[in-house]
C-alpha angles and dihedrals in degrees: 000000000000090000093057090046090054091048090049091051092047091048091050090047092050090046091049091047090050091049091048090047092050091047091049092046092048091049091049091049091050091048091047092049090047091051091047090048090049090049092049090045091050091048091050091046090049091049091048090048092050091047090050091048091050091047091048091048091049091048091050091049092047091046091051091050091049091047092049091047091050091048090049090051090048092050091047091049091049091050091049090048090051091049089048090052091050091048089048091052090049090050091050090049092048090047091053090048090048091051091050091048090048090053090048090049091050090048091047091048091052090049092049091047089054090050091048090052088049090052092048091050089052090051093047110025091188091066110091125225118236111275123226093210119111115262093023120133131223114256116268112234112240124222112271116250121230093237119084114269118242111258123226114283122248112273095037110120098199090209097314128093117248091239091056092047092049091047091052091049092048094048091046090052087052089060094246119161120252089243091057091046090050092053093047098045098033088231125132120250089248091056092048091049089049091053091048091049089053089051091052087054088055096258109157127205117253118256 
């Protein structure tokens, strides 16, 4: 009886030890799995953190490049706008100069027309010069006759001084360009050409 009791006690002790061992083993396994899960979780978190840091760094770098490119485009646009403004100012200046030259040309043309009328009146004394009086009328051009018109007589200045006419003839004989003659005599090219045309028609400078 005592033997069976001892066996029963030993069996219960072994069973209890086995239960405690299994419980301890199970607890250790759970703890180990938990630690492994925490380690894996930490690794994943660390990887996600590194990926986010890399992504943030890439975004910052890309943003800086885009910002620099935009700033470069803005600077380039400002430079082009400044060049456009300068070109616009030059065009305005050239336009003003052109308008002034046009006014000078119109004034010179009117002056030459008056001189041409003066020459015509010297060729044909019966032809009247335009009058400045109110109610006067411009001269009516008469039909040209077939015979050659009489050229101005020697000694008639036709609006130019004899010294200027002689100077133009002399400089022309020296093979000078009309531009150089214009600078030297202060006459326009049209006036110089008019004097040369008169010379071709055998008009001589007054003494």
